[in-house]
mmCIF file of the N, C-alpha and C atoms, coordinates in Angstrom:
data_MODEL
# 
_entry.id   MODEL 
# 
loop_
_atom_site.group_PDB 
_atom_site.id 
_atom_site.type_symbol 
_atom_site.label_atom_id 
_atom_site.label_alt_id 
_atom_site.label_comp_id 
_atom_site.label_asym_id 
_atom_site.label_entity_id 
_atom_site.label_seq_id 
_atom_site.pdbx_PDB_ins_code 
_atom_site.Cartn_x 
_atom_site.Cartn_y 
_atom_site.Cartn_z 
_atom_site.occupancy 
_atom_site.B_iso_or_equiv 
_atom_site.pdbx_formal_charge 
_atom_site.auth_seq_id 
_atom_site.auth_comp_id 
_atom_site.auth_asym_id 
_atom_site.auth_atom_id 
_atom_site.pdbx_PDB_model_num 
ATOM 1   N N  . MET A 1 1  ? 62.465 -0.059  47.848 1.00 0.00 ? 1  MET A N  1 
ATOM 2   C CA . MET A 1 1  ? 62.321 -0.334  46.766 1.00 0.00 ? 1  MET A CA 1 
ATOM 3   C C  . MET A 1 1  ? 62.252 -2.238  47.129 1.00 0.00 ? 1  MET A C  1 
ATOM 4   N N  . ASN A 1 2  ? 61.755 -2.976  47.297 1.00 0.00 ? 2  ASN A N  1 
ATOM 5   C CA . ASN A 1 2  ? 61.602 -4.414  47.245 1.00 0.00 ? 2  ASN A CA 1 
ATOM 6   C C  . ASN A 1 2  ? 62.308 -4.911  46.147 1.00 0.00 ? 2  ASN A C  1 
ATOM 7   N N  . LYS A 1 3  ? 62.972 -6.136  46.554 1.00 0.00 ? 3  LYS A N  1 
ATOM 8   C CA . LYS A 1 3  ? 64.102 -6.790  45.569 1.00 0.00 ? 3  LYS A CA 1 
ATOM 9   C C  . LYS A 1 3  ? 62.931 -7.435  44.302 1.00 0.00 ? 3  LYS A C  1 
ATOM 10  N N  . ASN A 1 4  ? 61.779 -7.702  44.499 1.00 0.00 ? 4  ASN A N  1 
ATOM 11  C CA . ASN A 1 4  ? 60.991 -8.221  43.215 1.00 0.00 ? 4  ASN A CA 1 
ATOM 12  C C  . ASN A 1 4  ? 59.878 -6.640  42.231 1.00 0.00 ? 4  ASN A C  1 
ATOM 13  N N  . THR A 1 5  ? 60.424 -5.706  42.761 1.00 0.00 ? 5  THR A N  1 
ATOM 14  C CA . THR A 1 5  ? 60.384 -4.513  42.111 1.00 0.00 ? 5  THR A CA 1 
ATOM 15  C C  . THR A 1 5  ? 60.837 -4.440  40.602 1.00 0.00 ? 5  THR A C  1 
ATOM 16  N N  . GLU A 1 6  ? 61.617 -4.567  40.332 1.00 0.00 ? 6  GLU A N  1 
ATOM 17  C CA . GLU A 1 6  ? 62.144 -5.460  38.638 1.00 0.00 ? 6  GLU A CA 1 
ATOM 18  C C  . GLU A 1 6  ? 61.289 -6.093  38.080 1.00 0.00 ? 6  GLU A C  1 
ATOM 19  N N  . HIS A 1 7  ? 60.978 -7.126  38.410 1.00 0.00 ? 7  HIS A N  1 
ATOM 20  C CA . HIS A 1 7  ? 60.432 -8.401  38.319 1.00 0.00 ? 7  HIS A CA 1 
ATOM 21  C C  . HIS A 1 7  ? 59.231 -8.025  37.971 1.00 0.00 ? 7  HIS A C  1 
ATOM 22  N N  . LEU A 1 8  ? 58.494 -7.512  38.723 1.00 0.00 ? 8  LEU A N  1 
ATOM 23  C CA . LEU A 1 8  ? 56.947 -6.771  38.519 1.00 0.00 ? 8  LEU A CA 1 
ATOM 24  C C  . LEU A 1 8  ? 57.162 -5.436  37.672 1.00 0.00 ? 8  LEU A C  1 
ATOM 25  N N  . LYS A 1 9  ? 57.710 -5.163  37.358 1.00 0.00 ? 9  LYS A N  1 
ATOM 26  C CA . LYS A 1 9  ? 57.735 -4.093  36.052 1.00 0.00 ? 9  LYS A CA 1 
ATOM 27  C C  . LYS A 1 9  ? 57.764 -4.985  34.756 1.00 0.00 ? 9  LYS A C  1 
ATOM 28  N N  . GLN A 1 10 ? 58.590 -5.815  34.904 1.00 0.00 ? 10 GLN A N  1 
ATOM 29  C CA . GLN A 1 10 ? 58.809 -6.666  33.258 1.00 0.00 ? 10 GLN A CA 1 
ATOM 30  C C  . GLN A 1 10 ? 57.432 -7.676  33.533 1.00 0.00 ? 10 GLN A C  1 
ATOM 31  N N  . ALA A 1 11 ? 56.972 -7.844  34.655 1.00 0.00 ? 11 ALA A N  1 
ATOM 32  C CA . ALA A 1 11 ? 55.703 -8.691  34.195 1.00 0.00 ? 11 ALA A CA 1 
ATOM 33  C C  . ALA A 1 11 ? 54.398 -7.606  33.768 1.00 0.00 ? 11 ALA A C  1 
ATOM 34  N N  . VAL A 1 12 ? 54.109 -6.746  34.111 1.00 0.00 ? 12 VAL A N  1 
ATOM 35  C CA . VAL A 1 12 ? 53.772 -5.473  33.769 1.00 0.00 ? 12 VAL A CA 1 
ATOM 36  C C  . VAL A 1 12 ? 53.903 -5.373  32.196 1.00 0.00 ? 12 VAL A C  1 
ATOM 37  N N  . GLN A 1 13 ? 55.154 -5.069  32.006 1.00 0.00 ? 13 GLN A N  1 
ATOM 38  C CA . GLN A 1 13 ? 55.750 -5.141  30.911 1.00 0.00 ? 13 GLN A CA 1 
ATOM 39  C C  . GLN A 1 13 ? 55.590 -6.184  29.437 1.00 0.00 ? 13 GLN A C  1 
ATOM 40  N N  . PHE A 1 14 ? 55.720 -7.367  30.048 1.00 0.00 ? 14 PHE A N  1 
ATOM 41  C CA . PHE A 1 14 ? 55.289 -8.421  29.069 1.00 0.00 ? 14 PHE A CA 1 
ATOM 42  C C  . PHE A 1 14 ? 53.508 -8.215  29.094 1.00 0.00 ? 14 PHE A C  1 
ATOM 43  N N  . TYR A 1 15 ? 52.700 -7.926  29.839 1.00 0.00 ? 15 TYR A N  1 
ATOM 44  C CA . TYR A 1 15 ? 51.539 -8.014  29.414 1.00 0.00 ? 15 TYR A CA 1 
ATOM 45  C C  . TYR A 1 15 ? 51.062 -7.082  27.937 1.00 0.00 ? 15 TYR A C  1 
ATOM 46  N N  . LEU A 1 16 ? 51.770 -5.949  28.446 1.00 0.00 ? 16 LEU A N  1 
ATOM 47  C CA . LEU A 1 16 ? 51.562 -4.933  27.646 1.00 0.00 ? 16 LEU A CA 1 
ATOM 48  C C  . LEU A 1 16 ? 52.087 -4.983  26.292 1.00 0.00 ? 16 LEU A C  1 
ATOM 49  N N  . ASP A 1 17 ? 53.284 -5.846  26.194 1.00 0.00 ? 17 ASP A N  1 
ATOM 50  C CA . ASP A 1 17 ? 53.838 -6.136  24.864 1.00 0.00 ? 17 ASP A CA 1 
ATOM 51  C C  . ASP A 1 17 ? 53.343 -7.424  23.927 1.00 0.00 ? 17 ASP A C  1 
ATOM 52  N N  . GLY A 1 18 ? 51.834 -7.953  25.188 1.00 0.00 ? 18 GLY A N  1 
ATOM 53  C CA . GLY A 1 18 ? 51.041 -9.316  24.426 1.00 0.00 ? 18 GLY A CA 1 
ATOM 54  C C  . GLY A 1 18 ? 51.658 -10.882 24.809 1.00 0.00 ? 18 GLY A C  1 
ATOM 55  N N  . ASP A 1 19 ? 52.149 -10.242 26.173 1.00 0.00 ? 19 ASP A N  1 
ATOM 56  C CA . ASP A 1 19 ? 52.599 -12.217 26.790 1.00 0.00 ? 19 ASP A CA 1 
ATOM 57  C C  . ASP A 1 19 ? 51.589 -12.205 27.776 1.00 0.00 ? 19 ASP A C  1 
ATOM 58  N N  . TRP A 1 20 ? 50.809 -12.265 28.194 1.00 0.00 ? 20 TRP A N  1 
ATOM 59  C CA . TRP A 1 20 ? 49.992 -12.760 29.427 1.00 0.00 ? 20 TRP A CA 1 
ATOM 60  C C  . TRP A 1 20 ? 50.205 -13.855 29.958 1.00 0.00 ? 20 TRP A C  1 
ATOM 61  N N  . ASP A 1 21 ? 50.844 -15.000 29.117 1.00 0.00 ? 21 ASP A N  1 
ATOM 62  C CA . ASP A 1 21 ? 51.658 -16.231 30.195 1.00 0.00 ? 21 ASP A CA 1 
ATOM 63  C C  . ASP A 1 21 ? 52.730 -15.656 30.571 1.00 0.00 ? 21 ASP A C  1 
ATOM 64  N N  . ALA A 1 22 ? 53.734 -15.046 30.154 1.00 0.00 ? 22 ALA A N  1 
ATOM 65  C CA . ALA A 1 22 ? 55.262 -14.773 30.703 1.00 0.00 ? 22 ALA A CA 1 
ATOM 66  C C  . ALA A 1 22 ? 54.744 -13.596 31.834 1.00 0.00 ? 22 ALA A C  1 
ATOM 67  N N  . SER A 1 23 ? 54.098 -12.740 31.748 1.00 0.00 ? 23 SER A N  1 
ATOM 68  C CA . SER A 1 23 ? 53.344 -11.819 33.118 1.00 0.00 ? 23 SER A CA 1 
ATOM 69  C C  . SER A 1 23 ? 52.914 -12.494 33.961 1.00 0.00 ? 23 SER A C  1 
ATOM 70  N N  . HIS A 1 24 ? 52.123 -13.897 33.875 1.00 0.00 ? 24 HIS A N  1 
ATOM 71  C CA . HIS A 1 24 ? 51.530 -14.444 34.901 1.00 0.00 ? 24 HIS A CA 1 
ATOM 72  C C  . HIS A 1 24 ? 52.455 -15.122 35.689 1.00 0.00 ? 24 HIS A C  1 
ATOM 73  N N  . LYS A 1 25 ? 53.495 -15.729 35.296 1.00 0.00 ? 25 LYS A N  1 
ATOM 74  C CA . LYS A 1 25 ? 54.292 -16.761 35.361 1.00 0.00 ? 25 LYS A CA 1 
ATOM 75  C C  . LYS A 1 25 ? 55.321 -15.915 36.419 1.00 0.00 ? 25 LYS A C  1 
ATOM 76  N N  . ILE A 1 26 ? 55.269 -14.545 36.076 1.00 0.00 ? 26 ILE A N  1 
ATOM 77  C CA . ILE A 1 26 ? 56.531 -13.619 37.308 1.00 0.00 ? 26 ILE A CA 1 
ATOM 78  C C  . ILE A 1 26 ? 55.380 -13.469 38.165 1.00 0.00 ? 26 ILE A C  1 
ATOM 79  N N  . THR A 1 27 ? 54.113 -12.985 38.198 1.00 0.00 ? 27 THR A N  1 
ATOM 80  C CA . THR A 1 27 ? 53.528 -12.776 39.385 1.00 0.00 ? 27 THR A CA 1 
ATOM 81  C C  . THR A 1 27 ? 53.225 -13.716 40.308 1.00 0.00 ? 27 THR A C  1 
ATOM 82  N N  . GLN A 1 28 ? 53.629 -15.098 39.998 1.00 0.00 ? 28 GLN A N  1 
ATOM 83  C CA . GLN A 1 28 ? 53.012 -16.543 40.741 1.00 0.00 ? 28 GLN A CA 1 
ATOM 84  C C  . GLN A 1 28 ? 54.557 -16.794 41.656 1.00 0.00 ? 28 GLN A C  1 
ATOM 85  N N  . ASP A 1 29 ? 55.609 -15.838 41.175 1.00 0.00 ? 29 ASP A N  1 
ATOM 86  C CA . ASP A 1 29 ? 56.516 -16.099 41.850 1.00 0.00 ? 29 ASP A CA 1 
ATOM 87  C C  . ASP A 1 29 ? 57.030 -15.102 43.285 1.00 0.00 ? 29 ASP A C  1 
ATOM 88  N N  . TYR A 1 30 ? 55.795 -14.396 43.486 1.00 0.00 ? 30 TYR A N  1 
ATOM 89  C CA . TYR A 1 30 ? 55.843 -13.350 44.810 1.00 0.00 ? 30 TYR A CA 1 
ATOM 90  C C  . TYR A 1 30 ? 54.650 -13.724 45.203 1.00 0.00 ? 30 TYR A C  1 
ATOM 91  N N  . SER A 1 31 ? 54.565 -13.208 46.538 1.00 0.00 ? 31 SER A N  1 
ATOM 92  C CA . SER A 1 31 ? 53.230 -13.033 47.651 1.00 0.00 ? 31 SER A CA 1 
ATOM 93  C C  . SER A 1 31 ? 52.892 -11.998 48.185 1.00 0.00 ? 31 SER A C  1 
ATOM 94  N N  . ASP A 1 32 ? 53.587 -11.046 47.468 1.00 0.00 ? 32 ASP A N  1 
ATOM 95  C CA . ASP A 1 32 ? 53.151 -9.201  48.368 1.00 0.00 ? 32 ASP A CA 1 
ATOM 96  C C  . ASP A 1 32 ? 52.273 -9.087  47.824 1.00 0.00 ? 32 ASP A C  1 
ATOM 97  N N  . ALA A 1 33 ? 51.730 -7.738  48.130 1.00 0.00 ? 33 ALA A N  1 
ATOM 98  C CA . ALA A 1 33 ? 50.669 -6.999  48.333 1.00 0.00 ? 33 ALA A CA 1 
ATOM 99  C C  . ALA A 1 33 ? 50.343 -6.479  46.337 1.00 0.00 ? 33 ALA A C  1 
ATOM 100 N N  . MET A 1 34 ? 51.949 -6.078  45.665 1.00 0.00 ? 34 MET A N  1 
ATOM 101 C CA . MET A 1 34 ? 51.860 -5.581  44.750 1.00 0.00 ? 34 MET A CA 1 
ATOM 102 C C  . MET A 1 34 ? 51.626 -6.760  43.601 1.00 0.00 ? 34 MET A C  1 
ATOM 103 N N  . ALA A 1 35 ? 53.123 -7.377  43.730 1.00 0.00 ? 35 ALA A N  1 
ATOM 104 C CA . ALA A 1 35 ? 52.331 -8.740  42.947 1.00 0.00 ? 35 ALA A CA 1 
ATOM 105 C C  . ALA A 1 35 ? 50.886 -9.649  43.187 1.00 0.00 ? 35 ALA A C  1 
ATOM 106 N N  . ASN A 1 36 ? 50.227 -9.648  44.082 1.00 0.00 ? 36 ASN A N  1 
ATOM 107 C CA . ASN A 1 36 ? 49.162 -9.985  44.290 1.00 0.00 ? 36 ASN A CA 1 
ATOM 108 C C  . ASN A 1 36 ? 47.873 -9.223  43.190 1.00 0.00 ? 36 ASN A C  1 
ATOM 109 N N  . TRP A 1 37 ? 48.291 -7.739  43.222 1.00 0.00 ? 37 TRP A N  1 
ATOM 110 C CA . TRP A 1 37 ? 47.456 -6.742  42.701 1.00 0.00 ? 37 TRP A CA 1 
ATOM 111 C C  . TRP A 1 37 ? 47.537 -7.287  40.963 1.00 0.00 ? 37 TRP A C  1 
ATOM 112 N N  . ILE A 1 38 ? 48.674 -7.284  40.395 1.00 0.00 ? 38 ILE A N  1 
ATOM 113 C CA . ILE A 1 38 ? 49.048 -7.620  39.117 1.00 0.00 ? 38 ILE A CA 1 
ATOM 114 C C  . ILE A 1 38 ? 48.831 -8.603  38.893 1.00 0.00 ? 38 ILE A C  1 
ATOM 115 N N  . HIS A 1 39 ? 48.274 -9.935  39.739 1.00 0.00 ? 39 HIS A N  1 
ATOM 116 C CA . HIS A 1 39 ? 48.167 -11.518 39.728 1.00 0.00 ? 39 HIS A CA 1 
ATOM 117 C C  . HIS A 1 39 ? 46.312 -10.925 39.207 1.00 0.00 ? 39 HIS A C  1 
ATOM 118 N N  . ALA A 1 40 ? 45.673 -10.537 40.389 1.00 0.00 ? 40 ALA A N  1 
ATOM 119 C CA . ALA A 1 40 ? 44.332 -10.180 40.124 1.00 0.00 ? 40 ALA A CA 1 
ATOM 120 C C  . ALA A 1 40 ? 44.183 -9.550  39.109 1.00 0.00 ? 40 ALA A C  1 
ATOM 121 N N  . VAL A 1 41 ? 45.095 -8.708  38.668 1.00 0.00 ? 41 VAL A N  1 
ATOM 122 C CA . VAL A 1 41 ? 44.722 -7.662  37.176 1.00 0.00 ? 41 VAL A CA 1 
ATOM 123 C C  . VAL A 1 41 ? 44.575 -9.091  35.903 1.00 0.00 ? 41 VAL A C  1 
ATOM 124 N N  . LEU A 1 42 ? 45.539 -9.720  36.012 1.00 0.00 ? 42 LEU A N  1 
ATOM 125 C CA . LEU A 1 42 ? 45.576 -10.238 34.883 1.00 0.00 ? 42 LEU A CA 1 
ATOM 126 C C  . LEU A 1 42 ? 44.282 -11.735 34.597 1.00 0.00 ? 42 LEU A C  1 
ATOM 127 N N  . HIS A 1 43 ? 43.829 -12.101 35.991 1.00 0.00 ? 43 HIS A N  1 
ATOM 128 C CA . HIS A 1 43 ? 42.877 -12.887 35.780 1.00 0.00 ? 43 HIS A CA 1 
ATOM 129 C C  . HIS A 1 43 ? 41.723 -12.001 35.528 1.00 0.00 ? 43 HIS A C  1 
ATOM 130 N N  . LYS A 1 44 ? 41.280 -10.635 35.997 1.00 0.00 ? 44 LYS A N  1 
ATOM 131 C CA . LYS A 1 44 ? 40.167 -9.777  35.455 1.00 0.00 ? 44 LYS A CA 1 
ATOM 132 C C  . LYS A 1 44 ? 40.347 -9.681  34.000 1.00 0.00 ? 44 LYS A C  1 
ATOM 133 N N  . ILE A 1 45 ? 41.361 -9.832  33.047 1.00 0.00 ? 45 ILE A N  1 
ATOM 134 C CA . ILE A 1 45 ? 41.810 -9.818  32.189 1.00 0.00 ? 45 ILE A CA 1 
ATOM 135 C C  . ILE A 1 45 ? 41.282 -11.005 31.192 1.00 0.00 ? 45 ILE A C  1 
ATOM 136 N N  . GLU A 1 46 ? 41.802 -12.294 31.936 1.00 0.00 ? 46 GLU A N  1 
ATOM 137 C CA . GLU A 1 46 ? 41.487 -13.208 31.338 1.00 0.00 ? 46 GLU A CA 1 
ATOM 138 C C  . GLU A 1 46 ? 40.145 -13.846 31.369 1.00 0.00 ? 46 GLU A C  1 
ATOM 139 N N  . GLY A 1 47 ? 38.833 -12.753 32.492 1.00 0.00 ? 47 GLY A N  1 
ATOM 140 C CA . GLY A 1 47 ? 38.247 -13.259 32.345 1.00 0.00 ? 47 GLY A CA 1 
ATOM 141 C C  . GLY A 1 47 ? 37.343 -13.882 33.534 1.00 0.00 ? 47 GLY A C  1 
ATOM 142 N N  . ASP A 1 48 ? 38.388 -14.537 34.176 1.00 0.00 ? 48 ASP A N  1 
ATOM 143 C CA . ASP A 1 48 ? 38.333 -15.195 35.096 1.00 0.00 ? 48 ASP A CA 1 
ATOM 144 C C  . ASP A 1 48 ? 37.472 -14.558 36.605 1.00 0.00 ? 48 ASP A C  1 
ATOM 145 N N  . GLU A 1 49 ? 36.393 -14.007 36.759 1.00 0.00 ? 49 GLU A N  1 
ATOM 146 C CA . GLU A 1 49 ? 36.257 -12.959 38.001 1.00 0.00 ? 49 GLU A CA 1 
ATOM 147 C C  . GLU A 1 49 ? 36.906 -13.630 39.602 1.00 0.00 ? 49 GLU A C  1 
ATOM 148 N N  . TRP A 1 50 ? 36.364 -14.958 39.308 1.00 0.00 ? 50 TRP A N  1 
ATOM 149 C CA . TRP A 1 50 ? 36.199 -15.396 40.882 1.00 0.00 ? 50 TRP A CA 1 
ATOM 150 C C  . TRP A 1 50 ? 37.674 -15.399 41.309 1.00 0.00 ? 50 TRP A C  1 
ATOM 151 N N  . ASN A 1 51 ? 38.528 -16.070 40.702 1.00 0.00 ? 51 ASN A N  1 
ATOM 152 C CA . ASN A 1 51 ? 40.228 -15.798 40.230 1.00 0.00 ? 51 ASN A CA 1 
ATOM 153 C C  . ASN A 1 51 ? 40.738 -14.531 40.662 1.00 0.00 ? 51 ASN A C  1 
ATOM 154 N N  . SER A 1 52 ? 39.886 -13.856 39.665 1.00 0.00 ? 52 SER A N  1 
ATOM 155 C CA . SER A 1 52 ? 40.551 -12.255 40.108 1.00 0.00 ? 52 SER A CA 1 
ATOM 156 C C  . SER A 1 52 ? 40.079 -11.714 41.485 1.00 0.00 ? 52 SER A C  1 
ATOM 157 N N  . LYS A 1 53 ? 39.049 -12.102 41.899 1.00 0.00 ? 53 LYS A N  1 
ATOM 158 C CA . LYS A 1 53 ? 38.504 -11.601 43.480 1.00 0.00 ? 53 LYS A CA 1 
ATOM 159 C C  . LYS A 1 53 ? 39.406 -12.021 44.596 1.00 0.00 ? 53 LYS A C  1 
ATOM 160 N N  . TYR A 1 54 ? 39.563 -13.222 44.147 1.00 0.00 ? 54 TYR A N  1 
ATOM 161 C CA . TYR A 1 54 ? 40.663 -14.350 45.207 1.00 0.00 ? 54 TYR A CA 1 
ATOM 162 C C  . TYR A 1 54 ? 42.100 -13.595 45.143 1.00 0.00 ? 54 TYR A C  1 
ATOM 163 N N  . TRP A 1 55 ? 42.075 -12.962 44.561 1.00 0.00 ? 55 TRP A N  1 
ATOM 164 C CA . TRP A 1 55 ? 43.523 -12.490 44.040 1.00 0.00 ? 55 TRP A CA 1 
ATOM 165 C C  . TRP A 1 55 ? 43.806 -11.088 44.925 1.00 0.00 ? 55 TRP A C  1 
ATOM 166 N N  . TYR A 1 56 ? 42.498 -10.446 44.578 1.00 0.00 ? 56 TYR A N  1 
ATOM 167 C CA . TYR A 1 56 ? 42.215 -9.008  45.188 1.00 0.00 ? 56 TYR A CA 1 
ATOM 168 C C  . TYR A 1 56 ? 42.137 -8.976  46.398 1.00 0.00 ? 56 TYR A C  1 
ATOM 169 N N  . LYS A 1 57 ? 41.700 -9.519  47.035 1.00 0.00 ? 57 LYS A N  1 
ATOM 170 C CA . LYS A 1 57 ? 41.126 -10.301 48.445 1.00 0.00 ? 57 LYS A CA 1 
ATOM 171 C C  . LYS A 1 57 ? 42.926 -10.017 49.061 1.00 0.00 ? 57 LYS A C  1 
ATOM 172 N N  . ARG A 1 58 ? 44.090 -10.697 48.500 1.00 0.00 ? 58 ARG A N  1 
ATOM 173 C CA . ARG A 1 58 ? 45.236 -10.576 49.188 1.00 0.00 ? 58 ARG A CA 1 
ATOM 174 C C  . ARG A 1 58 ? 46.245 -9.560  48.827 1.00 0.00 ? 58 ARG A C  1 
ATOM 175 N N  . THR A 1 59 ? 45.717 -8.219  48.359 1.00 0.00 ? 59 THR A N  1 
ATOM 176 C CA . THR A 1 59 ? 46.178 -7.308  47.862 1.00 0.00 ? 59 THR A CA 1 
ATOM 177 C C  . THR A 1 59 ? 45.925 -6.121  49.519 1.00 0.00 ? 59 THR A C  1 
ATOM 178 N N  . ASP A 1 60 ? 46.588 -5.351  48.938 1.00 0.00 ? 60 ASP A N  1 
ATOM 179 C CA . ASP A 1 60 ? 46.469 -3.871  50.348 1.00 0.00 ? 60 ASP A CA 1 
ATOM 180 C C  . ASP A 1 60 ? 44.922 -3.146  49.961 1.00 0.00 ? 60 ASP A C  1 
ATOM 181 N N  . CYS A 1 61 ? 43.753 -3.563  50.172 1.00 0.00 ? 61 CYS A N  1 
ATOM 182 C CA . CYS A 1 61 ? 42.762 -3.028  50.249 1.00 0.00 ? 61 CYS A CA 1 
ATOM 183 C C  . CYS A 1 61 ? 42.275 -2.727  49.050 1.00 0.00 ? 61 CYS A C  1 
ATOM 184 N N  . ARG A 1 62 ? 42.679 -3.029  47.456 1.00 0.00 ? 62 ARG A N  1 
ATOM 185 C CA . ARG A 1 62 ? 42.444 -3.203  46.203 1.00 0.00 ? 62 ARG A CA 1 
ATOM 186 C C  . ARG A 1 62 ? 40.996 -3.913  46.221 1.00 0.00 ? 62 ARG A C  1 
ATOM 187 N N  . GLN A 1 63 ? 40.207 -3.541  45.007 1.00 0.00 ? 63 GLN A N  1 
ATOM 188 C CA . GLN A 1 63 ? 39.145 -4.165  44.954 1.00 0.00 ? 63 GLN A CA 1 
ATOM 189 C C  . GLN A 1 63 ? 38.813 -4.662  43.241 1.00 0.00 ? 63 GLN A C  1 
ATOM 190 N N  . TYR A 1 64 ? 38.411 -5.664  43.066 1.00 0.00 ? 64 TYR A N  1 
ATOM 191 C CA . TYR A 1 64 ? 37.921 -5.764  41.638 1.00 0.00 ? 64 TYR A CA 1 
ATOM 192 C C  . TYR A 1 64 ? 37.320 -4.327  40.860 1.00 0.00 ? 64 TYR A C  1 
ATOM 193 N N  . GLU A 1 65 ? 36.523 -4.172  41.380 1.00 0.00 ? 65 GLU A N  1 
ATOM 194 C CA . GLU A 1 65 ? 35.731 -3.124  41.403 1.00 0.00 ? 65 GLU A CA 1 
ATOM 195 C C  . GLU A 1 65 ? 36.548 -1.619  41.224 1.00 0.00 ? 65 GLU A C  1 
ATOM 196 N N  . ASP A 1 66 ? 37.203 -1.431  41.495 1.00 0.00 ? 66 ASP A N  1 
ATOM 197 C CA . ASP A 1 66 ? 38.217 -0.174  41.829 1.00 0.00 ? 66 ASP A CA 1 
ATOM 198 C C  . ASP A 1 66 ? 38.532 0.477   40.452 1.00 0.00 ? 66 ASP A C  1 
ATOM 199 N N  . TYR A 1 67 ? 38.475 -0.210  39.497 1.00 0.00 ? 67 TYR A N  1 
ATOM 200 C CA . TYR A 1 67 ? 39.281 -0.105  38.143 1.00 0.00 ? 67 TYR A CA 1 
ATOM 201 C C  . TYR A 1 67 ? 38.082 -0.612  37.112 1.00 0.00 ? 67 TYR A C  1 
ATOM 202 N N  . VAL A 1 68 ? 37.612 -0.134  35.954 1.00 0.00 ? 68 VAL A N  1 
ATOM 203 C CA . VAL A 1 68 ? 36.621 -0.589  35.034 1.00 0.00 ? 68 VAL A CA 1 
ATOM 204 C C  . VAL A 1 68 ? 37.368 -1.595  34.101 1.00 0.00 ? 68 VAL A C  1 
ATOM 205 N N  . ASP A 1 69 ? 38.514 -0.732  33.820 1.00 0.00 ? 69 ASP A N  1 
ATOM 206 C CA . ASP A 1 69 ? 39.560 -1.125  32.587 1.00 0.00 ? 69 ASP A CA 1 
ATOM 207 C C  . ASP A 1 69 ? 40.948 -1.345  33.082 1.00 0.00 ? 69 ASP A C  1 
ATOM 208 N N  . ALA A 1 70 ? 40.652 -2.652  33.124 1.00 0.00 ? 70 ALA A N  1 
ATOM 209 C CA . ALA A 1 70 ? 42.353 -3.503  33.306 1.00 0.00 ? 70 ALA A CA 1 
ATOM 210 C C  . ALA A 1 70 ? 43.293 -2.679  32.735 1.00 0.00 ? 70 ALA A C  1 
ATOM 211 N N  . GLU A 1 71 ? 43.497 -2.273  31.655 1.00 0.00 ? 71 GLU A N  1 
ATOM 212 C CA . GLU A 1 71 ? 44.560 -2.213  31.035 1.00 0.00 ? 71 GLU A CA 1 
ATOM 213 C C  . GLU A 1 71 ? 44.754 -0.694  31.707 1.00 0.00 ? 71 GLU A C  1 
ATOM 214 N N  . THR A 1 72 ? 44.139 0.335   31.506 1.00 0.00 ? 72 THR A N  1 
ATOM 215 C CA . THR A 1 72 ? 44.297 1.298   33.091 1.00 0.00 ? 72 THR A CA 1 
ATOM 216 C C  . THR A 1 72 ? 45.070 0.906   34.000 1.00 0.00 ? 72 THR A C  1 
ATOM 217 N N  . GLU A 1 73 ? 44.014 -0.076  34.725 1.00 0.00 ? 73 GLU A N  1 
ATOM 218 C CA . GLU A 1 73 ? 44.595 -0.361  36.338 1.00 0.00 ? 73 GLU A CA 1 
ATOM 219 C C  . GLU A 1 73 ? 45.975 -0.988  35.896 1.00 0.00 ? 73 GLU A C  1 
ATOM 220 N N  . LEU A 1 74 ? 46.600 -1.248  34.799 1.00 0.00 ? 74 LEU A N  1 
ATOM 221 C CA . LEU A 1 74 ? 47.955 -2.150  34.973 1.00 0.00 ? 74 LEU A CA 1 
ATOM 222 C C  . LEU A 1 74 ? 49.054 -0.685  34.682 1.00 0.00 ? 74 LEU A C  1 
ATOM 223 N N  . LEU A 1 75 ? 48.293 0.241   34.074 1.00 0.00 ? 75 LEU A N  1 
ATOM 224 C CA . LEU A 1 75 ? 49.256 1.301   33.701 1.00 0.00 ? 75 LEU A CA 1 
ATOM 225 C C  . LEU A 1 75 ? 49.459 2.223   35.153 1.00 0.00 ? 75 LEU A C  1 
ATOM 226 N N  . GLU A 1 76 ? 48.380 1.829   35.863 1.00 0.00 ? 76 GLU A N  1 
ATOM 227 C CA . GLU A 1 76 ? 48.964 2.913   37.225 1.00 0.00 ? 76 GLU A CA 1 
ATOM 228 C C  . GLU A 1 76 ? 49.412 1.943   38.003 1.00 0.00 ? 76 GLU A C  1 
ATOM 229 N N  . ILE A 1 77 ? 49.661 1.248   37.819 1.00 0.00 ? 77 ILE A N  1 
ATOM 230 C CA . ILE A 1 77 ? 50.596 -0.061  38.508 1.00 0.00 ? 77 ILE A CA 1 
ATOM 231 C C  . ILE A 1 77 ? 51.772 0.067   37.874 1.00 0.00 ? 77 ILE A C  1 
ATOM 232 N N  . GLN A 1 78 ? 52.194 0.406   37.173 1.00 0.00 ? 78 GLN A N  1 
ATOM 233 C CA . GLN A 1 78 ? 53.489 0.500   36.276 1.00 0.00 ? 78 GLN A CA 1 
ATOM 234 C C  . GLN A 1 78 ? 54.125 1.502   36.864 1.00 0.00 ? 78 GLN A C  1 
ATOM 235 N N  . LYS A 1 79 ? 53.404 2.658   37.206 1.00 0.00 ? 79 LYS A N  1 
ATOM 236 C CA . LYS A 1 79 ? 53.625 4.150   37.604 1.00 0.00 ? 79 LYS A CA 1 
ATOM 237 C C  . LYS A 1 79 ? 53.819 4.006   38.805 1.00 0.00 ? 79 LYS A C  1 
ATOM 238 N N  . LEU A 1 80 ? 53.298 3.026   39.824 1.00 0.00 ? 80 LEU A N  1 
ATOM 239 C CA . LEU A 1 80 ? 53.519 2.780   41.646 1.00 0.00 ? 80 LEU A CA 1 
ATOM 240 C C  . LEU A 1 80 ? 54.944 2.350   41.586 1.00 0.00 ? 80 LEU A C  1 
ATOM 241 N N  . LEU A 1 81 ? 55.190 1.074   40.272 1.00 0.00 ? 81 LEU A N  1 
ATOM 242 C CA . LEU A 1 81 ? 56.763 0.440   41.225 1.00 0.00 ? 81 LEU A CA 1 
ATOM 243 C C  . LEU A 1 81 ? 57.844 1.528   40.536 1.00 0.00 ? 81 LEU A C  1 
# 
């Protein structure tokens, strides 16, 4: 388990609890593939497709089109953490 796993779990939970900003702030503190994936999804939710795709390119082969629903994607990330 990465040392940032607990923080990334917290980031996902912050979003699910309605705090996009807190979630985003945490993901900005890390640069590994999982943090980048969460960061990408947050920008997808925000509606910033260009920025979202930028972060997807920094994941381990994840793509913007992999999930239609961003919340479902975050729930999948939560299971993987």
